[in-house]
N, C-alpha and C positions, 0 to 999 in steps of 0.2 A: 679334302687333301686332291694335291693337283693330280691332275691327269684323269679326272673321275668320268669325266664324258669320253675320252680315249679311252681308257682302262673296261668299262664298260661295254665299248664297241670290239675291242680286240678280243676281250672275253668270249664276249657271245658269238665272234667270227670262229675261233677257236675251240669250243663247245661243239660245233657241228662236225667237226673232223678227229677231235679227242680219241674215239674210240673207233674208228673206221679201222677194220682189217687192210684193207683196198684202199690207196690212195689215188687218184686218176690225176693226170696233166690239168685237165678240166676241174677237177675238186681244188688244186693248187691257183690253178686261176682265179678261180671265182672268189676263192679266201685273199689273194693277193688283192682282188678289185675293191673289198671292202675293207682289208688292212690301209691303201692306199686312200683313201677316202676318209678314214677315222683321222690319218696321221695330218692329212689337209686339214681339214676340220679343227685339229688341233694347234693349227697354226703354226706349224712344221714347215718349215724353207722350202720349197719346190724341189728344188736341187737335190736335195738331202732325203726326200721321199722316193724320188727316182731311183737315185742311189741302192736305196734300201731294199726296197720292192724287187729291184734286178740281183740283187744278192741273194736274198732270202730265196725269189725263184728260183734262180739254177742249182741252189744248195737242195731246196726242197723235190726238184722233180728229177735229182741224180740217183746213182746206181745204191749209195749205202741207202737211201731212205724209202726209197720205192722197194727194195727187195728184202727192208727190215720185217721183223716179226710183227712189229707195234708202228706201223707207217705214220698215223697220225701223232702218237705222240714225239716219234722223230720231226715231224714238220713243226711241233710245237717247241721242241729244244732248239730247231734251227733257230726258229722266230726268238726265242729269248735268247739265244747267243749273240745272234745279229745286234738287237735291240741293247744288250748290254754294252759290244762294240762300239754303239754309235754314240753313247753315251763316255766313251772313254775307255772301256775296258775294265780296267782294274781302279781302285782307288787311291787316288797321287796324292802323297802327305805332303805336308807342310815342310819346306828348307828348313835345316839347322844350318847356321854359319860353323866355319872352321874355327872362329874365334869370336866368340858371343861380344856384344849380342848380335841377335839376328832381326836384321832391319827388314820390316812388312810396311810396304808406303798403302794405303786403304784411298780407292780412287773412285770416281764416277759421278755421274749427276744429280743435281739435288731431286729429294723425293725417293732416293733409293733406298734410303736408310743405313746409310754408309756409317751415321755416327753409333747409331743403336748398334750395328754389325759389330764396329769397334771395338766394343763393349763385351758383347758376345762372344767374338774371339779370343779376347784375354780372359774371359770366364774359361772358356773350354780351354785355354792353354796350361790356366792354374790349374782345374779340376781333373782333365783327361790325361795331362802329360806332365803335370809337377811342374809347370815351369814360372819363371818371375816375371810376367812383362808390365812395362810400363807405356802407360798410353800419353799419346801425346796431340795437345788441342792446336792444328796448325790449319785449323779454317778461320782465319779473322774477317772475314766477310759475310759470311750468314749471319743476323742477329741471333743472338744469343748460342750459336753451335758451341763455345766455347764452355757456357753455363754448363748447355747440356750434356757435355762429356764430361764436367767435374760433377756434376749431378751424378751420372750412371758409376763413376768412378769411387763416390762414396757410398752409393747403394750397394756395390761389391765390394767394398774397402779394398781400392787400389789406388796405386798413387796415378795421379795426372800433370803429366810437364805443361805449365803453360806460362805465355809472357806477355798476355793481353794482346789487346785486336790492333797493337801501334809500333809491331815488332814483325817484321816482313818473315814470312811462311818458312822460307832458305834459313835464315838465322835462327828459327825456333827450332828446325829440325837438328841442324848442328849443334846447336847447345844439349838441345834431349839427347843426344848419341853421349856428346860428353859426359855426362850424368848419368846415364844408364853405364858407361864404362866405370865411373868412378864407383858409382852403387853396385856395380854387381848384378845388374839387370839381363835375363836371357833374351827376351825380345822388347823391340821397340816399336809399336804400332802409332804411325803417323796417319791420323786422322786429317787429311787433306780438304782443300775446298774443293766444291762441286757449282754446278751450272747449271741454267734452266736447258740449255743446249751447249755441245762443244763450241768454244770459241778458240782463237788465237793466244789470248792472253793466260789464259785458264792451262793450254798446254805447253806452253814456252814457263811457267811458272813450275810446272809439275815437272817439266826434264831439268830444270834446274835444281830441285828439291833431289831427284832421281841421280843428276850426276855428282851432287856432292856427297849425299847419303849411302850411294850403291847399293841400292836392297835387295837381300834376296830374293823376295816378294813383292809385285806389283798384285796386288789384288782388286781385281774392276767387282765394282759390288751393283747388280743389277737386278731390277725388281722381275720378277718372273711373269707380273701378272702384264707388263708391255708388252708379250709376245715376240716374234719379228722384230719388233723396233729394239728389243735387249741386242738383237743378234747383228744389226747394223750401228749399235753405240759400241759394242764390244770389238767390232772389225775397227771402226776409226780409231780408239784408244788404243789398239793392238798395233795399228800400224803407228802409231804418235809415239806411244811409249814401250811397246814390246810387253805385253802383259803377260805374267807368268801362270796365272788364275783367276777364276771368276768366281764370287760366290753369289748363290742369287738367295734373294728374298722373299718371303710371301711363299714359298712354296708348298704351305699348308690352306693357302687362301682356294679360291676360287678359280682358278688357272688354268688353261688348256695345256700349259706344260710343253708347247712348239719350242720354247727358249730353251728347254733345259735341252728337248731332245734334237735342237741344230745346232748350239753354240760350237761344241767339240769337233763337228763336222768343219764347220765354216771357219772357224776362226786355228783349227789345232791346237788350243788352248782348254786344260783341263778344270770341270768342275771342282772347285776343291771342297767347299762347302755350304750348306742348302741351312735359310732359317724356315725353322719348321713352325713358327708360332710366333708371340709377342712377349714372353717371357725370357729372360736375362740365360737362361741356360738350355733356349730352345733356336741352338745352332748345331746341327749336326754333320762329321765329317761326309762326306759325296759319295756313298757306293754304287758303282752303276748295277752290278750282277743284282744287287737288292733293291735298287729302283727297277729294274727290270722284273724280278718276281711279283713286285707289289703291283706295276701296272697289268699284268699279266693273271694277276688274281691267284699266285701262288705262295702269298704270304711273306714275312720278312721276320724269320726267328731269330736269327743272328742280332738285326736290331731289338726285338723284345726280350732278351736274355738281358743285352746291354744295358737297358733302361732299366730292367728290375735289377740288374746290380748294381746300378747304381744308385736307385731308389730304396731299396730294401735293407735296412740296418739286417746285418749277419749275426750280430748277437742277439736281435729281439725275433730273429726268423727260430735260432736253434730253442729259445726260451718257448717260442711258440709251438714249435716240435712237440715237445717235452711236454705243454700243455695239453695237446691234440692227443697225445699218446696215454696221457694220466686223465682222461675227457676233464679235466678241468678249464676249460675255455670258454672265457665270458664274454660279453657286450662291451666291457670294455677292449678286449683284445680285438674282438672285430672291428671296434670302431679305429683303432690302429692300425689294422688292415687294410681297412678303406680309406683312409688318408693314406697310406706307403703307395697305394696301388695309383688313386687318384693323380699323387706326384708324377707319374711315368708320362703322364699325358689324357688327351682327351680318348674315354672309354671305346667310342667308336671308331677309333685309329686303332688302338689299341688290337681291338678284335679283328680289324683287317689284316694285322701281321700273323696272325695264325692261318696255318696252310689248310686249305679246303673250305673256309667260312665262309668264301665270296660263292659257293655254289649252295648255302642254305638260300634257301627263297625268302627274297624280302629284305637280307640283311644290306642289300647296298641302300635300301631305302632307309634302315633304321634310326632312328632319332633316339640315343640315349640322352634322357631328362637329366640333367645334372645336377636341377631343382629338387629333384627326385629324392639325390642320395643325399644332397644340402639336409631335406628332412629327416632322412633316415638319423644323419649325426646330430641333428638336435633332439631327436626321439631320444635319444642314447645320452647325451649331454641333459638331458630334463630329469636323470633318472635318478636316486640316490645311491652310494656305493654298495649297499645290503641288495638292489632292485638289479642293480649292471651284475651281483655275480650269483644272484639267484632269481632270475625273471619269474621265477614258478610261485613268487608270494605276491605278484605284481595283480591285484583284484581290481572289480570294477572300478571302485573309489579312486584306486592307483592311476590307475588307466585314465581317466579321468583328469585328473592333476597334470600328470606326463602331459596329454594332449594339450591342455592349457598353457600348461609350461613353455611347450616347444613350439606354440603358433602352430598346430597340424589339427585333427582329427582322430577321433578312439577309432575308426576304423583304419588307420594309416598304422597305429599305434598295435592293434592286433595285427594286421598286416604283417608289420616287423617282427612281432614275438612268434607268428605262426612258421614264418620264415627261417629265423634263430633257432628253433626247435626242430625244422628238417634238417636243415646243416648239421646241428649236432649228431645228428642219425645219422647221417650220411659218413659225418666224421669217425663215428664209433664203427662203421662197416667196413671204412677205410683201415683203421687200427686193427682189426680183426684179420683184414686182407693183408697187413704188416705181419702179423704175427705168426700167419701161417706159411709165409715167405722166407728165408733167410736174408736175404739181399733183393734186391732187383726193384722194389716198391719205392717212391720217393715220395712224400709229401709239396704239392706244389710250393714252387721258391723256396725248398729248403737246400 
C-alpha cells in the first residue's frame, strides 16, 4: 500500500507516546521532529509539512491534552484529526446534475491511467450507485486510445460512444451528450486527450470541451507515484480549467504518498477517488478519515465491511451459517469461502484494515503467498465429490492421487486435511458458544 514507509515511521513515533501518563512539551517536540522528517521523506510539500506540524504542536501542548487523564492517547487523537483534515476532512461525493445526464470530464497527462480510470469510474457508478453511464472516446490523438476504451466497454458490458479519430473531440463530446439525453443515460464520462506535458493546444481544446459541455465535474487523474510532480500538475490544470476533484491512481503501489497528503492543501480541491489496483473494480471513494486511520495503524473496519458486503453472497452466507450449525461444512464450502475472501483484495492488505494488527510483531513484513492459496484450491479441486464431503475416507493412495492431480506434494495435502479438521473443531466450539447464548454471537461475515 501507499504510505508504507510513512505509516511505519509514524506508528513507531506514536508507539513511544501512546501509554504515557504524562506528556511534556519536550515529548511533543521530539515527536513532531520525527513526524516532520517522516512527512518530508514521504515527499509531502514542505509548506504543507510546516503548517501541519505547527497545528498539531499547538493543539498537543494545549490545556485539553496536557490535563487529560490519557494525554498520550489525546496527542494521537490530535494527529489523526489533523491528518484527516489535511486530506480533506470529509469524503467528497460525486456531483449529480439537476437534470441528467451528469457530465464528467476526465483530464490528465499521458501515462497517469486516465482511460482505464474512466472505465473503473463507470463500473463504480453502475455497481455502487446504480447509475447508467456512457463512456465517450474523445482522445483522437493517442494511438489505440479509442480502441482501449472500446475494449474496456466490452469487458464491462457498457456502451462506448465513438466517432473515430477524424472528428474533433469537441464535436464528439457534443454528439455524445445528445445521445445520452435521447437514451436516458445518467452520466457521460468524457475521456479527453492527454499529453506528456501541459501545452497550450491541449488546454485550448479542453477549454472548448468544457465551454460546450458545461461539466458538473472535471476530474484530474494523477499518478500517485509521481509525488510532488502530481501536485504541480494539479495546480496547472486547476489554474487553466478549474478542476473539481482529483482521482489518484496507483495508490496501492510502492508510493510514498506525498501527493495524497499535499494535493488538497495546495489546490484546495478534494481527492474524490483512489485507484487501489489494476482490476476494474479497484477504484474506491476516497475517505480522508479512513486513510488517516490506515496510515496510523488503527485499521479501517468500515472499508473492510464494505468490501465484505460487496464480495460475499448473502444467500450463500446464510446457507454457510446453517451448515456450520449442523456441522455439515465441507471442503467444497471451504473452497467457496476462500474464493469470496480472495475477491475482496490482497489478503495482506485486508489484514492491515483490522485494528491493532499493526502492533503484531512482524505483520508489516508479512507476505501472504497467493501461490500457496492457489495450491489449496488445486488440491480441493482434485478431489472427488465424496472426498470433499467426507475427507476422513482419504487414505494414503488417495492422497498420492490428489497430490499428483493438483501438482502439489503429499505433505501439502496432509497439511490441508489437518488444518480443515482443526477448523471444524473450532467451528464446533463456536456452535456450542452460540447454543449457550440466546444472542450476541455471530459467525464471521454472517
